[in-house]
N, C-alpha and C positions, 0 to 999 in steps of 0.2 A: 373595490381597489384599496380601500383603507387597510384591509387585512394584509395586503402585500407590504405596506409600510411597517406593520408590526414585525413581519418576517425580516425585513431589511434592518429594522432596529435591533432585533435579536442578534443578527450577524455583526452589526457595529458594536453592540455591547460585548460580544465575545472578543472582538479585537481589542477593545479598551481594557477588558479584564486581563487579556494576555499581556498587554504592555505594562499594566500595573504589576502583574506577577513578575515580569522580567525586571522591572525596576527594583522590586523587592529582592530578587536574587542577586542583582549586581551590587547591592549594598553589602553583601557578605565578603569576608576577608579571603584573599587569594593565597595566603600563606607566605612561605619563604620566597626570596628572590629566584631561587632555582625553580620552584613550582610555577611562579609567574612566567619565567622564561620558556618552560616547556609548554605551558598552556598557550602562550602567545604563538609559539612555533606551530602548534596544531591548528590554531585559529587562522593564522596566515596561510597555511597550506590548504585548508578547507576553502577559505574564501577565494584564494587564487584559482583553485579548481572550478569553483562555481562561476567565477567571472569568465574563465576561458570557455566553459561549457555553454553558457548563455550567449557569449559573443559568437560562438560557432553556430548557434541555433537562430540567431537574428535573421540571416539571409533566408533560411528555410521558412521561418514564420512570415517574413515579408512577401515571399513568393506566393504562399497560400492566401495571405490577406489580399494581395492583388488579384489572384485568380477568382476568389469569391466575389470580390467587388466587380471585376470585369465581366464574369458570366452573367451577372444581373442585367447587363445591357444587351445580351445576346438572346436570352430565353424570355419568352413572353409570359408575364405574370397573369394568372387567371383573374377575371373580373371579381373584385371584392375579396380576393384571396392573397396568399403569401407563398413565396418559394424560399427555400433555405439558402438563397444566394442574394447578392447585391450588397449595397453599402451597409444596411443594418447587420446582416450576417457576418460581413467582413469585420465590422467593429466588434461584434460579439466574440468572434474568434480571437481577435487581438486582446480583448479584455481577459478572456479565459487564459490565454498564454501568459499574460503579464501577471495575473493573480496567482497562477501556479508558481511562477518564479518568485514572486514576493513572499509567498508562504514558505518556500524553501529558504530564502534569505533570512527571514525572521527566525525560523527554527534553527538554522545553522548558527546564527549569532548567539542564540540562547544556549544551545548545548555546548558549543566550543568555549563560551565564556564561563561556563558553570563547572567544568571538570575540576580545575584546581580548587574552586570554592567547595566542591563536594569533598575533596581530599582533606582540605583544611577543617571542614566541619567534622569529618570522621576523626581527625587527629585531636582537635581541641574540645569537641563537644560530644562526640559519640555517634552511634548508629542512627538514632532517631533524627538528629540534625542533618546527617548526611542524606538520609532518605528524603527529608523535607526539601533540601536544596535540589537534589537530582530530579525528584518528581515534579517540582515546580518548573524546572527548566524544560522538562518534557511537556508539561501542561501548556507552556507558551506555544509550542509547535502544534499540539492538538487543537487548541482553541483557535489558533490562527487558520488552520486548515478548514475547520467547520465554519468559522466566522466569515472568512473570505469567500468560501463557496456559497454560503447562503446569501451574503450581501451582494455578491456579483450577480447571481441568478435573479434575485428579487429586484435589484435596481434595473437590470436590463428588461425584465418583464414590465416593470412600471413604465419604462420609456417606450418600448416597442409593442407591448401588449400582445405578443404572439409567441407562444412556446416553440413553434416551428422555427421562427427566426433565431431565437436565442439558443437553439440547439448547437450552433457553432461555438458557443461558450464552452460546451462540453468537449467539442472537438479540439479546441485550442488547449484546454487543460490536458486532454488525452495525449496529444502529440508531444507536448513538453514533458509530460510524465513518463512517456515511454523512454525518451532519451535520458531523463534524469535517473530512471530506475536502472536502465541498462548501463549507462556510463558510470553511475555510482557503484553498481555491482562489479563491474570490471576493475575499477580503481581499488575498491576495498579488498577484493580477493587476490589481485595481483600482488599487493603488498603483504597480505596475510599469508598466502601460500608460499611466496618467495621467502619471507622472513622465517616462517616455520621450518621449511625444509633445510635451510642452511643453519639458522640459529639453534633450533631445538634438536634436529636430528643429527646434523653434521658437527656443529660446534658444542652442542650439549649445554647451551646456556638457557636460562629461563625466558618465558614470554615477557615482553616489555623490558628486557634487559637493555640498559643504555648502550651497551657495546654492539648491539645489533643495528646495522645501518638502516634497516627497514622499519625500525620501531615507530618513528614519527609518522611515516607514511601509513603504517597500520592504524595508528590512532586517528589520523585524518580520515582514512577509509571508513572507520566505524561511523563517522558522522555523515559523510557524503552518501553512503549506502543506506544506513538504517534510519537516518533522520531526513535528509533531503529527498532521498529516493522513495522511502515509504510514505512520507508526507505528500509528495506529488502524486503517488499512486492512489492514495485514499482521497485526495482532493478531487481527482478526476472521477473516482467512483461516486463521490458525494454529488458532484455537479451532474454527471450523466444520469444517475438514478433519479434525482429530483426532476430533471427536464423530461426524462422518459415518462415518469409518472404524470407530469403536467400535460404532456402530449396525449397520453391515453385518457386522462381525466377530462381533458377538453372535449374529446370526441364523444365521451359517454355522459358526462354530467354538466359540461359547460364550466362556468367560473368556479363552482364548488370543487370540481375535480382538479382544476388548476391550482387553486390556493391551498388545498389540503396538504400536498407534499411539502410546500414551503413552510406551513405551520408545524408540521411534524418535525421538520428540521429545527425550527425555532424552539419547540419544547425540549428537543434532544439537547440543544445547547444549554438551555437553562438547567436541565437535569445534570449535565456534565459539570457545569460550574459548581453546582451544589455538591456533586460527588467529590470534587477535589478537596473539599474541607473534611472529608471522612478518611482520607489517606494519612493515617497517623500510626505510629508504633512506639513502643517503649524501647529502652536500651537493650533489653534482652528479648524483644519481641520478634515476630516473624514478618519481614517486609512483604512477603508474598500475600499473607493474610490481609495486610493493610491495603494492598492494591486490589485484592479481591473484593474487599468491602466497598471500595470506590466504584468498581464496575457494577456491583450488584445494586448499589444505591442509584446509580445512573439508569440502569435497566428498569428498576421498579418505578422510579419517578417518571420515566418516559412513558411507561405503560399507563400509569395513573393519569398523567396529563393527557395522553392520547384518548383515553376513554371520554373525558369531558369534551375534548376537541371534536371527536366524531359526533357527539350529540348536538354540538353547536352547528357544525357545518352540514351535517346530513340529518336534520331533525325528522322525526316520524311524520310530521304533517307537512314536510317540505316537498317540493316538486323540482325535478331536474328540468333543464332547459328544453328537453324534448317532450315535456309534458307528463312523464311517468313519475308517480309518487315514490318517495324514498322508502316508505314503510320502515322496516327494521334493518335496512341495509347497513346502518351505522354499526350495528353489532358485528356483522360480518367483516366490515373494514377494520374495526378495532382488533378482531381476532387475527386478521391477516398481518397487521403491524406487529402484534404480539408474537406471531409465528417467526417473524424475522428476529425479534429479540431473543427468542428461545434458541434459534439456530446459532446466534452469537455465543451463548453460553455453551451449547453442545459442541460446537467446533473448537472452542477453547479447551474444553475438557478432553476431547479426543486428541487434540494436538499435544496437550500436556502428557497424556498417557503414552503416546508413541515417541515423544522426544525428551521427556524429563528423566534425569538421573534417578535411580532407585526403582523405576518402573521396569517391568519385564522386558519390553523390546530393547531398551538401552542396555540392560544387564546381559542380554544374549549377545549383543555386539561386543561388549567388554570381555565377556568370557571367551568369545571366539578369537579375540586378539592374542590369546595365549599361544595359539598355533600359527600366528603370523598375519601379515597384512592381507593375504588372499582371502582367508576365511572371514576376516573383519569386513572386507568389502562385500563379500557374498551375503553375509547376514544383514549388512546395511541395506543392500538392494532389496532383500526380502522384506525387511521392515517397511521400507518405502512403498513397495507394491501392496503389501497388506493394508497399509494405513489409508488407502484410497477408498475402500469399500464403504465404511460406515459414514464418513462425511458425505459421500454421494447419496447415501440413503436419506440422510437428513435434508440435503438439498431437495431431493425428489419429494420427500414427505412434506416439506414446507411449501413447495410449489403446489402440490395437490391440495393440501389443507387450506391454504389461503384462497385458491381458486374455488374450492367447494364451499367455503364459509360464505363468501360473498354471494355465490349462486344460491345457497340454501336460504339466506336471510333476505334475498330480494323479494319484492312484493308479488311478482308474477314470474312464472317460468321463463317467459320471453325476456323480461328484464334481467333475470339471472344469467341467461346465456350471454346477453350483451355485456353486463357489468362484471362478470367473473374475472376477466383478464386484469381488471384494475386491482384485484386482490393480490396478484403476483407482484405487480409493481409496488404495492404498499408493503408487502413482505420485505422487498429489497430496501424500501425507504426506512422501514423499522430497523433493519440491521444497520444501515448507514447512519441513522440518527444519533447513535452513540459514538460516532467516529472521534469526537473531541476527546473522550476519555480513552479510547483504544489507542489513538496516536500518542497521547500523553504517556501511556504505559510503555509503548514501544520506544519512544524517544528517550525515556528515562534510562534505558539500557546502555546506549553509547556513552552517556554521561558517567554512569557507574564504571563502565569498562575503562574509559579514559582516566577516571579518578584512580583506579587501581594501577594503571600504567604509570601515572605521575608518582604515586607512592613508591613504586618499584624503582623508578629512575632517580628519585630523590633520596633513596635509601632511608626512608622513614621507618620507624619501629614496626616490627611484625604485626602488632595488634592493629595498626592502621590498615595494613593490607588485608587483614582478616575481615575487618568491617566492610571494606570496599569489595572484597571477594564475595561476601555474603550478598551484597546488593547486585554484584555482577551476575551471580548465579540466578538470582530472581530475574534480572534483565534478560538472560538467555531464554528463560521460560516465557516471559512476556513478549519477547521478540518472536518466538515461535508461535505464540497465540495470535499475535498481530498478523503474522503471515497467513495463518489459517483464516483469520477474519478478512484479510484482503482477498484471498482466493474465493471465499464464500460470497463476499460482496460482488466480486467480478462475475461469479456465476449467476446470481440473481439479477444483477444489473444488466448482464448480457441478455437475459430473457426479457426483461422490460424493454430494452432497446430493440430486440427482435420484434416484439409485439408492436412497438411504435413504428418500426420499419414497414411491417405488413400493412398497417393502417395508412401510412403515407403512400404506399404503392396502390392501394385500393382507390384512394382519392385521385391519384394521377390517371389511372386507367378507367375510372368509373365502374369498378367492379363491385358487385354485391359481396363476392367472396374471392379472396386470393388464397388459394389452397396450395400449400407446399406438399406435394405428393411424392413420396419416395420412389414410386414406380415410374416417375417421369425421368428420362435420361439426363436432361439438363440439371435437374435437382441433384441427382446422384453425382454428376460430374462436379458440381459445386461442393458437395459433401466431401468427396475425396480430396479435392484441392485444399479446402479449408482444413481438413484433418492433417494434411502434410505440413502446412505452414508452421505450426508450433514446433515441430521437430527441427525444421530448418533454422528457425530463430534460436532454439535451444542449442543446436549444434554450433552456430556461429558465435554465440555468446560464450559457450563453454570453451571453444577453441581460442577465443580472444583472451580469456583468462589464462589458458595454458601458455599462449605465446608471450603475454605480458609477464607472467610469473617466471618464464624462462629468462627473460631479460633481467628481471629483478634478482633471480638466483645468481646469475652471472655477475651482476654488479656487487651483490653482497660478498660473494666469494672473492672478487677482485679487491674489495676494500680490506677484507681480512688478510689478503695476501700482500697487498702493496702498501698499506698504511701501517707502519710499525707501532706496536704498543697499544693497539685497540683492546686486546684481551686483558692487558694489565692496567687498563684505565689511564694510560699515559697520554693517549691521543683520542680525540673525539672522531667518530665516524662522520662521513659526509652525508648527513640526513637529507639535505636538499636535493642531492642527485637522485635518491630513491623516490622522493616526492615527485620530481620531474618525470621520471620514467613512468610512474603510475598515472600521472596526469595525461601525458602524451598518449599512452596506450588507451586510456578510457575515452578520450576525445576522438581519436582516430578510428577506433574499432566499434564505436556505437552507431556510426553512420549507416552502414550496410543493413543491419537488422532494422533500423528505423525506416529505411526505404522499403524494405519488405513489408513492414507493418502498414505503412501508409499506401503503398502502391498496389498491393495484391487485391484488396477489395475494389479499388477503382478499375483495374484491368478486368477482373471477373465481371463486374457490373456492366461495363460498357461493351465488352466483347461477347459475353455469354448471356447477359440479360438479367432481369429482376429475379426470376425463379432460381437461376443458378447462384445468384448472390445470396438468396435466402438459404440455399443448401450450404453455401460456403460458410455463412455465419453459424449454422448448426454444427457443421463439422469442426470448425475452428473452436467453438465454445466447448463442446464436449471433450475433445482431445486436449485443448489448452487447460481446462480445469483439472483433468486427470493427471496430466503431466506436471502441473504446478503442485498439486498435492503430493505426488510421488517424490519430486525433487526436494521440496521443502521439508517434508517429514524425514526422508532418508538423511538429508544433510544435518538436520537438527539432532537426530539420533546419533549419528557419527560424532558430532561435536560433543555431546554430553557424555558419550561413552569415554572419549578421551579425557574430559574433565574429571570424570569419576575416578579414572585410574590415577590422574595427577594428584588427587586428594590423598594418595598413599595406598590405594588398593592395588592388588595384583603386582606389587613391587614398586608402584609409584613412578615418579619421573625418572627417566633414564633406563628403565627396565625394557626388556624385549616386548612385553605387551604394550607398553607405552609407545615405543617406536612404531609398532604396528598400528596403534590407534591414531597416531599422528598422520600416518600415511592415509588411513581411512578418512580422517578429517580433511585432508587436502583434497580428496575427491568430493567430500560433502560440502566443502566451503563454496565452490562455484555453483553447486547444485542448489543450495538453499538461499544463497545471497546474490546470485546473478541470473542463471538460467530459469530457475523456478519463479522468482519474482517478475521476470520479464513477461511471463505468460499473462499476468493480470492486465497490464496496460495494453498488451497486444490484442486481447479479446475486446477491450473497450474502445480502442482506436478503430478497430474494424466496425464495431457497432455504431459509433458516432458518425464515421464517414458514410456508412450505409444509410443512416437517417437522412443525410444530406443528399445522397445519390438517388434514393428511392423515387422522389417526385420528379427527378430529372431524366430517368431512364426512358428510352424510346421504344423498348420492346420487352416482352415478358421473358 
């Protein structure tokens, strides 16, 4: 149990380092009074949204908390065993929900208080200083996500000493993350699409122009979507993967299998903290290269630390609790973790290829814009569809490789058959172990984007905007890479959760084998229902953005029409009204998709049974991952095609190709920032709920 305290200590250290980094950032100068005013408006809007969102979710969380606690009095607990309900599970759920909210608050505070500081650093010191401020602000979010996740799981395990009980921590994180991801996505895209359609296309004014009433709402949206939303998404992935690995490890190895995922998380945090010191650039340097060095250092150090960790936890002369000698299985487990790290790099590279300006897919979309918005949209759809194939091959390859490595290095064929599933869970754990650095890179993007907006609104010299735009362009790429990382983590996490679910059902029904056979009608019924749910959620979130954007467009048009002197800078627009529209839309329209995510696995499990629920998870996972990749990559490609034209290519801003690209980007925005990201927590909510349901189901 001492080793669990080491894991908890690593989580606490990550939080302390994050707070120290935040204090360092807050010492920086915020610039002119106008810069301070705009930064404060963005911060107030973001925090107001967060407060309203979590107030809306409190009754929902309390109902689940009471249900988990109350069911423990109804269902008989096996002698000497545990069930995933009752007071400990209810407490774990609440802790997971609260930790997810805290991570969002810390990250939101960091990024919204760093935007003007980044602008001032670019103005007074240059590109290197601006990168330093914006990346440190992102690192606060990244290390808070990893630290809170590891600390929460470790402390709950120390208290309750049952991975089955603390699975509710992952459910709490998943439930809150789904609403944060969906609500944040609706908010940011309602403001972005509405502002773009009227500001850029109709009024012909630049992005972030202070005359656009939706500008402040757009800057707020960058934070609530890409900071709080992504942070909550990866927080739940981190927690769910760790707990799934602990559950599988407990069944196969006993304490060694439980503690190993916690310690992998700990070494990943240490590696990420070290990696932050390598993100540096010169005045004329490449910020993308600096961030790449940070992620490579984190990956390499994690691999090195994990090698020594496997030798310690699974020594060749050691014996599992079931009496089987470990043999060389430590090598297989190490290779499984390494497979997850490799998928990290591969998904990032593939995402960059399909979404980065200058690459063939984006150039095809840009060229297609010359003949109008229809061909732009057609080519964007084609890029999104094509981009799905190779990531799925990497996911499949990592699953097979990690499974095969543990099996081949096991001391006996029988042990290999039993232990191989642990390899898949550890591949997922390897991927998530670097979450601290990945979230830091993603959260850096909104800071740079807001910094550019502040430079535009404060009419700073063009060279300041050039520096912030350089960071913003890198931020677009890191955001796309983080989306790929989130999708990949969801895929591997879902498989680990599925394996843990099957194990839980086996124990409930006393089965030697629980086979999910596609020739069984109930399994197929579950597959078809599960496959349809992602499309329903995507449709509802896409429609929510469309409806909210319509309201935003009408409001921006009204202000241009009824407030005289906006275009001549004689009167200020009513920014607060646009912020309120986006907030109300996000809060109101996130509820129904959330009910689908939480309610559908419960209905399938209790009405159709355990095997139908297994089929449901399989269908939901496959379709959800495919849809997430398609939407995220198509949206990213549309966005960067527009930005490439705005750099002066094909006629630049205001040209017909630019207008076509803006239309394509308005289709891509909700795809990549709302509907696509909603798939990740949807998959994991279903998995974590099923883990709770498995031992409670009364029929196969």
